[in-house]
C-alpha positions in Angstrom: -74.5 94.5 237.4 -71.7 96.6 235.7 -69.0 94.5 234.1 -65.3 95.1 235.2 -64.3 96.6 231.9 -67.2 99.0 232.0 -66.2 100.5 235.4 -64.4 104.0 235.0 -60.8 103.8 235.9 -59.4 106.6 238.1 -56.7 108.4 236.2 -53.4 108.9 238.0 -53.0 112.4 239.2 -49.8 114.3 238.5 -47.4 115.0 241.6 -48.3 118.7 241.8 -52.1 118.4 241.2 -54.6 119.4 243.8 -56.3 116.3 245.1 -59.9 116.0 244.1 -62.4 115.9 246.8 -65.3 113.5 246.0 -68.8 114.3 247.4 -71.9 112.2 247.6 -75.1 113.3 246.0 -76.6 114.6 249.2 -73.5 116.7 250.0 -73.5 118.1 246.5 -77.1 119.1 246.9 -76.6 120.6 250.3 -73.6 122.5 248.9 -75.8 124.0 246.0 -78.6 124.9 248.3 -76.2 126.9 250.5 -75.1 128.8 247.4 -78.7 129.9 246.9 -80.0 127.4 244.2 -83.5 125.9 244.5 -84.4 122.4 244.2 -86.1 122.9 240.9 -82.9 124.4 239.5 -80.8 121.6 240.7 -83.2 119.0 239.2 -83.1 120.8 235.8 -79.2 120.8 235.9 -79.3 117.0 236.7 -81.5 116.2 233.8 -79.3 118.5 231.5 -76.1 116.8 232.4 -77.6 113.3 232.0 -78.7 114.2 228.5 -75.2 115.4 227.6 -73.7 112.3 228.9 -76.0 110.2 226.7 -75.2 112.2 223.7 -71.4 111.9 224.3 -71.8 108.1 224.6 -73.7 107.8 221.3 -71.1 109.9 219.6 -68.3 107.8 220.9 -69.8 104.5 219.7 -71.3 105.4 216.2 -69.6 108.4 214.8 -66.4 108.0 212.7 -64.0 110.4 211.0 -63.6 110.6 207.1 -60.6 108.2 207.4 -62.9 105.5 209.0 -61.0 105.5 212.3 -63.0 105.2 215.5 -63.3 108.4 217.5 -61.9 108.5 221.0 -64.5 108.2 223.7 -65.8 111.1 225.7 -63.3 112.2 228.4 -60.1 111.3 226.4 -57.7 113.9 225.5 -58.7 114.1 221.8 -62.1 115.6 221.0 -64.7 114.2 218.5 -64.5 115.5 215.0 -67.3 117.4 213.4 -69.9 114.8 212.4 -70.9 116.8 209.3 -69.8 115.0 206.2 -67.6 117.0 203.8 -69.4 118.2 200.7 -69.2 116.0 197.6 -66.7 117.3 194.9 -68.4 119.0 192.0 -68.9 116.7 189.0 -66.9 117.5 185.8 -68.7 119.6 183.4 -70.4 117.7 180.6 -69.2 118.4 177.0 -71.5 120.5 175.0 -74.4 118.4 173.4 -74.4 118.0 169.6 -77.8 118.2 167.8 -78.5 118.0 164.1 -80.6 120.2 161.9 -82.0 119.7 158.4 -81.2 121.9 155.5 -83.8 120.5 153.3 -86.8 120.1 155.6 -89.4 121.2 153.1 -88.1 118.7 150.4 -87.7 115.9 152.7 -91.2 116.3 154.1 -92.6 116.1 150.6 -90.6 113.0 150.0 -92.1 111.4 153.1 -95.5 112.2 151.8 -94.9 110.6 148.4 -93.7 107.4 149.9 -97.4 106.4 150.4 -98.5 107.7 147.0 -100.4 104.9 145.2 -99.4 106.2 141.7 -95.7 105.8 142.8 -96.2 102.1 142.3 -98.4 101.8 139.3 -96.7 103.9 136.8 -96.8 104.0 133.0 -93.9 101.4 132.6 -95.8 98.8 134.7 -99.0 99.3 132.7 -97.2 98.8 129.4 -95.4 95.7 130.5 -98.1 94.2 132.6 -98.5 91.1 130.3 -95.6 89.1 129.0 -94.5 85.5 128.5 -91.5 84.9 130.8 -91.0 81.3 129.5 -90.3 81.6 125.8 -89.3 78.4 124.1 -90.2 76.2 127.1 -92.6 73.4 127.3 -96.0 74.1 128.8 -98.5 76.8 129.0 -96.9 80.4 128.5 -97.1 82.8 131.4 -99.7 85.6 131.4 -98.0 88.1 133.7 -94.7 89.6 133.4 -92.2 89.8 136.2 -92.9 93.4 136.5 -96.6 92.7 137.2 -95.8 90.1 139.9 -93.2 92.5 141.5 -95.6 95.4 141.5 -98.3 93.5 143.3 -95.9 91.9 145.7 -94.5 95.4 146.4 -97.9 96.6 147.4 -98.2 93.6 149.7 -94.9 94.5 151.3 -95.4 98.2 151.7 -99.0 98.0 153.1 -98.2 94.6 155.0 -101.2 92.8 153.6 -101.5 88.9 153.0 -101.8 87.5 149.6 -105.5 87.4 149.4 -105.9 90.8 150.7 -103.5 92.3 148.4 -105.2 90.8 145.5 -108.5 92.5 146.5 -106.6 95.7 147.2 -105.0 95.9 143.7 -108.4 95.1 142.0 -110.1 97.9 143.8 -107.1 100.3 143.1 -107.2 99.5 139.4 -111.0 100.0 139.3 -110.6 103.4 140.9 -107.8 104.3 138.4 -109.7 103.0 135.4 -106.9 100.6 134.4 -107.9 97.7 132.1 -105.5 95.3 133.8 -106.2 91.9 135.3 -104.7 91.4 138.8 -102.9 88.0 139.3 -104.5 85.7 141.7 -102.9 85.0 145.1 -102.0 81.4 144.0 -100.1 82.9 141.0 -98.4 85.5 143.3 -97.3 82.6 145.6 -95.9 80.4 143.0 -94.2 83.1 141.0 -92.9 84.8 144.2 -90.6 81.7 144.7 -88.2 82.4 141.7 -89.0 86.0 140.8 -85.9 88.0 139.9 -85.9 91.3 141.7 -83.6 94.1 140.6 -82.4 96.7 143.1 -83.2 99.9 141.3 -80.9 102.7 142.4 -79.3 105.9 141.1 -76.5 105.8 138.6 -73.2 107.1 139.8 -69.6 107.6 138.6 -66.4 106.9 140.4 -65.5 104.5 143.1 -68.1 103.5 145.7 -67.6 103.1 149.5 -69.7 100.1 150.4 -70.5 99.2 154.1 -71.5 95.7 154.9 -73.4 94.2 157.8 -76.3 91.8 158.5 -79.5 91.8 160.6 -82.1 89.3 161.6 -85.7 89.0 160.6 -88.0 86.9 162.5 -90.1 84.1 160.9 -92.1 82.8 163.9 -91.7 83.0 167.6 -92.7 84.8 170.7 -93.0 88.6 170.9 -91.2 90.8 173.4 -93.9 90.5 176.2 -94.0 86.6 176.2 -90.1 86.4 176.2 -89.7 88.7 179.1 -92.5 87.0 181.2 -91.8 83.3 180.4 -88.4 83.1 178.7 -87.6 81.9 175.0 -88.9 78.6 173.8 -87.5 76.3 171.3 -90.1 77.3 168.6 -88.4 80.5 167.5 -86.3 81.1 164.4 -85.3 83.9 162.2 -83.4 84.6 158.9 -80.3 86.8 158.4 -80.4 89.6 155.8 -76.9 90.5 154.6 -76.8 93.9 153.1 -74.1 95.9 151.1 -75.0 99.7 151.3 -73.6 102.8 149.4 -72.1 105.1 152.0 -72.8 108.3 150.1 -76.5 107.6 149.0 -77.7 105.1 151.6 -79.0 102.8 148.9 -78.9 99.0 149.2 -76.6 97.7 146.3 -76.7 94.1 147.2 -78.8 91.8 149.5 -78.8 88.2 150.3 -81.2 86.2 152.7 -79.7 83.1 154.3 -80.4 80.8 157.2 -79.4 82.1 160.6 -76.5 79.6 160.8 -74.6 81.2 158.0 -71.8 83.4 159.1 -71.4 87.1 158.1 -67.9 86.5 156.6 -69.2 83.8 154.4 -71.4 86.1 152.5 -69.1 89.1 151.9 -67.6 87.6 148.7 -71.1 87.1 147.4 -72.2 90.6 148.2 -69.0 92.2 146.7 -69.3 90.1 143.4 -73.0 91.3 143.0 -72.0 94.9 142.7 -71.3 95.9 139.1 -69.9 99.4 139.8 -66.3 100.0 140.7 -65.6 99.8 144.5 -63.2 102.1 146.2 -63.5 100.9 149.9 -65.3 98.2 151.8 -66.0 98.9 155.5 -67.1 95.9 157.8 -66.7 95.0 161.4 -64.2 92.5 163.0 -66.5 89.6 162.1 -65.3 89.9 158.4 -61.6 89.5 159.3 -60.9 86.5 157.1 -58.7 85.5 154.4 -61.6 85.0 152.0 -63.0 88.4 152.7 -59.7 90.1 152.0 -59.2 88.2 148.9 -62.6 89.1 147.5 -62.0 92.9 148.2 -58.5 92.6 146.7 -60.0 91.1 143.6 -62.1 94.3 143.2 -59.1 96.5 143.9 -60.6 98.0 146.9 -59.3 99.1 150.1 -60.5 97.0 153.1 -61.4 98.9 156.3 -61.9 95.8 158.6 -60.4 96.1 162.1 -58.1 93.2 162.8 -58.3 91.0 165.9 -56.5 92.1 169.0 -54.1 89.1 168.4 -53.4 89.9 164.8 -49.8 89.6 163.7 -48.1 90.5 160.4 -48.5 87.3 158.2 -46.2 88.4 155.3 -47.6 85.9 152.9 -48.9 88.2 150.2 -52.6 87.3 150.8 -52.9 89.8 153.8 -51.1 92.9 152.4 -53.8 95.3 153.3 -54.3 93.7 156.7 -50.6 93.6 157.4 -50.6 97.4 156.7 -53.5 97.9 159.1 -51.7 95.9 161.9 -48.6 98.1 161.4 -50.5 101.3 161.5 -52.6 100.4 164.4 -49.4 99.4 166.4 -48.1 102.8 165.6 -51.1 105.1 166.2 -53.7 103.0 168.0 -57.0 101.5 167.0 -59.0 104.9 167.5 -56.7 107.0 165.3 -56.7 104.3 162.6 -60.5 104.0 162.4 -60.6 107.9 161.9 -58.0 107.8 159.2 -59.9 105.0 157.3 -63.3 106.5 157.7 -64.4 103.3 159.5 -67.1 105.1 161.6 -69.1 105.5 158.4 -69.8 101.8 158.7 -72.6 102.8 161.2 -74.7 103.9 158.2 -75.5 100.3 157.7 -77.2 100.2 161.1 -79.2 103.3 160.1 -80.4 101.5 156.9 -81.4 98.4 158.9 -83.3 100.5 161.3 -85.1 102.2 158.4 -85.9 98.9 156.8 -87.5 97.4 160.0 -89.3 100.6 160.7 -91.0 100.8 157.3 -91.7 97.0 156.7 -91.4 95.5 160.1 -89.1 92.9 161.6 -91.0 89.8 160.5 -91.1 87.9 157.3 -94.5 86.8 156.2 -93.2 83.9 153.9 -92.5 80.5 155.3 -90.1 79.0 152.8 -86.6 80.2 152.2 -86.8 80.8 148.6 -89.9 83.0 149.0 -88.1 84.7 151.9 -85.2 85.6 149.8 -87.5 87.2 147.2 -89.5 89.1 149.9 -86.3 90.4 151.4 -85.1 91.8 147.9 -88.5 93.4 147.3 -88.1 95.2 150.8 -84.7 96.5 149.7 -86.0 97.6 146.3 -88.9 99.5 147.8 -86.6 101.1 150.3 -84.3 102.2 147.4 -87.3 103.7 145.7 -88.3 105.6 148.9 -84.7 106.7 149.3 -84.5 108.1 145.7 -87.4 110.4 146.5 -85.4 112.4 149.2 -83.2 111.9 152.1 -82.5 114.4 155.0 -79.5 116.7 154.6 -78.4 117.3 158.2 -75.6 119.3 159.9 -74.3 119.4 163.4 -75.1 122.1 165.9 -73.1 122.5 169.1 -75.2 123.5 172.1 -73.1 124.8 175.1 
């Protein structure tokens, strides 16, 4: 049964309109037959009219215009708009991609090959200084092996990722093949001496001020891998150490390194890193985590320029301890943070991330030692080995725009 609001309403005819004569279905069929149509043609016309009415009802119910306004139903004065959606606007053109090419591809390829050369680690200096007492004038048995001998074997362990017992056998077989009359320290000696071994970060000598970039990264001690963490979450038995690095921006070499507990903040180690650099420093670049009074004072003592972005709520202190920071706050207020970073060369700080990526790619992201003092020595040995690889050759790239 049709509801009252579904019944069609008769529209009021204008005064001068011709009255509409309504016919029944039988009278309409008789009139069409009198005009010469057959019953088949009449039935076909009825089916066609029913289909058109159904389409009109669907359009009136579901179709909407671009302004999300309902379309008037069939029979109203307005006609339904075109249901075809307008074409999407063309996306803006992407900027031309930037790629980099190498100028010294042949030399850099040879440097990568030399990084795994065994003769690189057992040179004449190591052979001449293999034995030596490192405890002169002290009570007890004198030492047999020099610091250079211990560092050489531990470097082999770090580069080839071998445990202590395996690196002892590897070094013995290596010396036998080379015909060297040297005795390899036992693994227990390597473990004991590796706790207090002084490791020098060998690097190239340079003149003039140095632009130092500082940052830290994490090295895992024990815990789950990526698959277990994704499947079952992170458990409590998971810890890591923080390796704080100071890197020469022009050469990519590590000039200072300190390994600490994970709870030590980044800003706490900047004075230690800056004090460990004997060369003159021209500029120190670090992220906003180093924006503290102690960091600015340590940089000012070295007569260097800090490139540390201040906090968004920073104000001019005018106390004499933040002169460089006050100047940065004033400049940022005048030209904006982005322009200030360009003027200070702050974006060169990303080279620290590149060095950390190289360090983890070559030596892995895990520490094999279990105690902090040995982990500190292991971290410095990694940095010294990476500096030796860096001195062999680095890529010299230039930007190429591709339109």
